[in-house]
C-alpha positions in Angstrom: 49.6 5.4 62.9 47.4 8.3 63.7 44.4 8.6 61.3 43.1 12.1 60.4 39.7 11.0 61.5 37.7 8.0 62.7 34.1 7.7 61.8 31.8 5.2 63.6 28.3 4.6 62.4 27.3 1.1 63.5 23.6 1.9 63.0 24.1 2.0 59.2 26.6 -0.9 59.1 29.9 1.0 59.5 31.4 0.0 62.9 34.6 1.9 62.2 36.1 3.8 59.3 39.6 5.3 59.4 40.0 8.5 57.4 43.1 9.8 55.7 43.1 13.2 54.0 45.7 13.8 51.3 46.2 17.5 50.2 48.6 16.5 47.4 51.5 17.7 49.5 53.4 14.4 49.7 54.6 11.8 47.3 52.2 9.0 46.4 54.8 6.5 47.8 54.4 8.0 51.2 50.7 7.9 51.0 50.7 4.3 49.9 53.1 3.4 52.8 50.4 4.4 55.2 48.2 1.5 54.2 51.1 -0.9 54.8 51.4 0.6 58.3 47.7 0.3 58.8 47.8 -3.4 58.0 50.6 -4.0 60.4 48.7 -2.1 63.1 45.5 -4.1 62.4 47.5 -7.3 62.7 48.7 -6.4 66.2 47.1 -8.5 69.0 46.7 -7.3 72.6 45.3 -8.8 75.8 41.6 -9.0 75.9 39.6 -7.2 78.6 36.6 -9.4 78.2 35.8 -11.0 81.6 34.5 -14.1 79.9 38.1 -14.9 78.8 39.8 -14.3 82.1 40.1 -18.0 82.9 41.4 -18.9 79.4 45.1 -19.6 78.6 47.1 -16.4 77.8 47.3 -17.4 74.2 43.5 -17.5 74.0 43.0 -14.2 75.7 44.4 -12.0 72.9 42.4 -10.1 70.4 43.3 -7.7 67.6 44.0 -4.2 68.8 41.3 -2.6 66.7 38.6 -5.0 67.9 39.4 -4.0 71.6 39.6 -0.3 70.7 36.5 -0.2 68.5 34.2 -2.9 69.7 31.1 -3.6 67.7 29.4 -6.0 65.3 32.2 -6.3 62.8 30.6 -8.6 60.3 32.8 -8.1 57.2 36.0 -10.1 56.7 39.3 -8.3 56.9 40.4 -5.3 58.8 38.6 -1.9 59.2 38.3 0.1 56.0 40.4 3.2 55.4 39.0 6.1 53.4 41.4 8.2 51.4 40.1 11.7 50.6 42.3 13.6 48.2 42.2 17.4 47.4 44.5 20.2 46.5 44.7 19.7 42.7 42.6 19.5 39.6 40.3 16.6 38.7 42.7 15.0 36.3 45.6 15.2 38.7 43.5 13.9 41.6 42.3 10.9 39.5 45.9 10.1 38.6 47.0 10.4 42.2 44.3 8.0 43.4 45.4 5.4 40.7 49.1 5.8 41.6 48.4 5.2 45.3 46.3 2.2 44.4 49.1 0.7 42.3 51.7 1.3 45.0 49.6 -0.2 47.8 48.0 -3.1 45.9 49.6 -5.7 48.2 47.6 -4.2 51.1 44.1 -4.2 49.6 44.0 -6.8 46.8 43.6 -9.9 48.8 44.4 -13.5 47.8 42.8 -15.0 44.7 41.7 -18.6 44.6 40.6 -20.5 41.5 38.8 -23.7 41.3 39.6 -25.8 38.2 36.6 -27.8 37.2 34.5 -28.4 34.2 31.4 -26.5 35.2 32.7 -23.1 36.4 34.9 -21.8 33.5 37.8 -21.2 35.8 35.8 -19.0 38.2 37.1 -18.3 41.7 37.1 -15.8 44.6 39.3 -13.6 46.7 40.0 -13.8 50.4 40.0 -10.5 52.3 40.8 -11.7 55.9 44.3 -10.1 55.9 43.7 -7.0 53.7 42.8 -3.3 54.3 39.8 -2.2 52.3 40.7 1.2 50.8 38.0 3.6 49.6 39.2 6.6 47.7 37.3 9.9 46.8 37.8 13.6 46.5 36.8 16.4 48.8 34.8 17.9 46.0 32.7 14.8 45.6 32.1 14.5 49.3 31.0 18.2 49.4 28.6 17.6 46.5 27.0 14.2 47.4 27.9 13.6 51.0 29.6 10.5 52.5 26.7 8.1 51.7 26.5 9.1 48.0 28.1 7.3 45.0 31.5 8.9 45.5 33.7 6.0 46.6 36.2 4.1 44.5 36.9 0.8 46.2 40.4 -0.2 45.2 40.1 -3.3 43.1 36.7 -2.5 41.7 35.6 -0.3 38.8 33.4 2.7 39.1 32.1 4.8 42.0 29.8 3.4 44.6 27.9 4.4 47.7 29.7 3.8 51.0 27.9 0.6 52.0 28.2 -0.9 48.5 31.9 0.0 48.4 32.5 -1.9 51.6 31.0 -5.1 50.2 33.2 -7.8 48.6 31.3 -9.0 45.5 34.1 -11.4 44.5 34.4 -13.2 47.8 33.8 -16.9 48.6 30.2 -16.4 49.4 29.5 -14.8 46.1 31.4 -17.6 44.3 29.3 -20.2 46.2 26.1 -18.4 44.9 27.4 -18.4 41.4 28.4 -22.0 41.6 25.0 -23.0 43.0 23.4 -21.1 40.1 25.6 -22.9 37.6 24.8 -26.3 39.2 21.1 -25.5 39.2 21.2 -24.6 35.5 23.2 -27.7 34.8 20.6 -29.9 36.6 17.8 -28.2 34.7 19.5 -28.7 31.4 20.2 -32.3 32.3 16.6 -33.0 33.3 15.5 -31.3 30.0 17.9 -33.5 28.1 16.9 -36.7 29.9 13.2 -35.9 28.9 14.3 -36.1 25.3 15.5 -39.7 26.0 12.0 -40.9 26.9 11.3 -44.4 25.4 9.6 -44.1 22.0 7.3 -47.1 23.0 6.6 -47.0 26.7 7.5 -43.3 27.4 9.8 -44.2 30.3 12.3 -41.4 31.1 15.7 -42.9 32.2 17.7 -41.7 35.2 21.0 -42.3 33.4 22.0 -42.0 29.7 24.1 -45.2 29.7 23.3 -48.4 31.6 24.5 -52.0 31.6 22.4 -55.0 30.6 22.7 -58.6 29.6 21.6 -59.6 26.1 19.9 -63.0 25.3 23.3 -64.6 24.9 24.4 -63.5 28.4 26.9 -60.9 27.2 27.1 -57.7 29.1 26.0 -54.8 26.9 26.3 -51.0 27.5 23.0 -49.4 26.4 23.3 -45.7 25.6 20.0 -43.9 25.0 19.5 -41.4 22.2 16.6 -39.0 21.5 13.7 -41.0 20.1 15.4 -44.3 21.2 13.9 -47.1 23.2 14.6 -48.5 26.7 16.4 -51.8 26.9 13.2 -53.8 27.5 11.3 -52.2 24.6 14.4 -52.6 22.5 14.6 -56.3 23.2 10.9 -56.8 22.6 11.1 -54.9 19.3 14.1 -56.9 18.2 12.3 -60.1 19.0 9.2 -58.9 17.2 11.1 -57.9 14.1 13.0 -61.2 14.1 9.6 -63.1 14.3 8.2 -61.0 11.5 11.2 -61.6 9.4 11.1 -65.3 10.0 7.4 -65.4 9.2 8.0 -63.4 6.0 10.8 -65.8 5.0 8.7 -68.8 5.6 5.9 -67.4 3.5 8.4 -66.6 0.7 9.8 -70.1 0.9 6.4 -71.7 0.5 5.6 -69.4 -2.4 9.0 -69.9 -4.1 8.7 -73.7 -3.7 5.6 -73.7 -5.9 7.5 -71.9 -8.7 9.9 -73.4 -11.2 13.5 -74.0 -9.9 16.7 -72.1 -10.8 17.8 -72.8 -14.4 21.4 -73.2 -13.4 21.5 -75.1 -10.1 18.0 -76.5 -10.3 17.5 -75.5 -6.7 14.8 -73.2 -5.2 14.3 -70.0 -7.2 14.4 -68.2 -3.9 17.9 -69.4 -3.1 19.5 -72.0 -0.8 17.6 -72.2 2.4 19.4 -70.5 5.2 21.8 -68.6 2.9 22.5 -64.9 3.1 21.1 -64.5 -0.4 17.8 -66.3 0.2 14.9 -64.2 -1.0 12.5 -63.0 1.6 9.8 -62.3 -1.0 8.1 -64.3 -3.7 10.2 -64.4 -6.9 8.9 -62.6 -9.9 7.6 -64.6 -13.0 10.5 -63.6 -15.1 13.2 -64.8 -12.7 15.3 -67.6 -14.1 18.1 -68.0 -11.5 18.4 -67.9 -7.8 20.2 -65.0 -6.2 23.4 -67.0 -5.6 23.6 -68.1 -9.3 22.9 -64.5 -10.4 25.7 -63.3 -8.2 28.1 -66.0 -9.5 27.3 -65.0 -13.1 28.0 -61.4 -12.4 31.3 -62.2 -10.7 32.4 -64.3 -13.7 31.2 -61.6 -16.1 29.1 -64.1 -18.1 26.5 -61.6 -19.2 22.7 -62.1 -19.1 21.3 -65.7 -19.0 20.0 -66.7 -22.5 18.0 -69.9 -22.7 18.4 -72.3 -25.6 15.9 -71.7 -28.4 13.2 -74.4 -29.1 14.2 -76.9 -31.8 11.9 -77.4 -34.9 10.7 -80.7 -33.5 9.7 -79.0 -30.2 8.0 -76.2 -32.1 6.0 -78.8 -34.2 5.1 -80.7 -31.0 3.9 -77.5 -29.3 1.3 -77.1 -32.0 -0.3 -80.4 -30.9 0.0 -80.2 -27.1 1.4 -77.8 -24.5 5.1 -78.5 -24.0 6.0 -80.1 -20.6 8.7 -77.4 -20.1 8.6 -74.9 -17.3 10.8 -72.5 -19.2 9.0 -72.9 -22.6 7.7 -69.3 -22.9 11.1 -67.8 -21.9 12.9 -70.1 -24.5 10.5 -69.0 -27.2 11.0 -65.3 -26.2 14.8 -65.7 -26.1 14.7 -67.5 -29.5 13.1 -64.4 -31.0 15.4 -62.0 -29.2 18.6 -63.9 -29.9 18.2 -65.7 -33.2 21.8 -65.9 -34.2 23.5 -69.2 -34.3 26.2 -70.1 -31.8 24.8 -67.8 -29.2 25.8 -68.5 -25.6 23.5 -70.4 -23.4 
């Protein structure tokens, strides 16, 4: 390979730049083949002339040919860049020629793509440029108008035109991926902290470190406790449950005492509040018009017996009531039912 020119400007970050001028006189295939030859040349290793390596093994005393020929601070990965300057045709033809050469030489400049499959990066990845030739294409007309440092360079593999130094950068390399990943992880941590603050205990204000934790309930069973916004921590949850249980028990005891002073259930003659300890036991004082306990009311509904109708007072009871108050806890309801249901043979 014999480049048409070699430009070295280490003071601006360009240690070496190979230049190929294409006057549109050869086929795009021949132009693309030059980049394959450049890569093979850049792969070639020769004996190092560095005195510091003189005592090393022969295998350790070799360097790439281009590093020995063009020494300098080569900080970018990959091989030296090659600039392709096209001329000798119209703008449309030159644009198509650059694209054709790019397609034919893609193996030399594209690099190897790597993708990391994980939940927090949406399939993002990077490209490795250690074994590729960076190709920068432009036209002679653009160089004449803007100069070599202007936005005239199309870096193969990237859209648009860039300045020389920007075109030499690799924005999709591993370092750029690491920065994007760090930004994603930082955002995820911020969102997680924001979410965890919504899980602050409604009673004590404690912010948990984890959404789900394991605890032991009063019976010794291991319980997974998952926090929700507006929820409570396990300690406050247990204290609240115990408090509610105490309040419910106190309310039940108060209702039992009040119901014990009322008349009993007409059907079972038990407490009007229901059998003590049953699921249907009332937790409030029974109303003055209640005639049956909750269990008897439920049994009546299941058997479809209709509403409870008390037996009407007999004539003897009615006459006796004129002299003295009847000793009957249901007397007023029996009188009322006698007026509401006067028909003979009514169910009782």
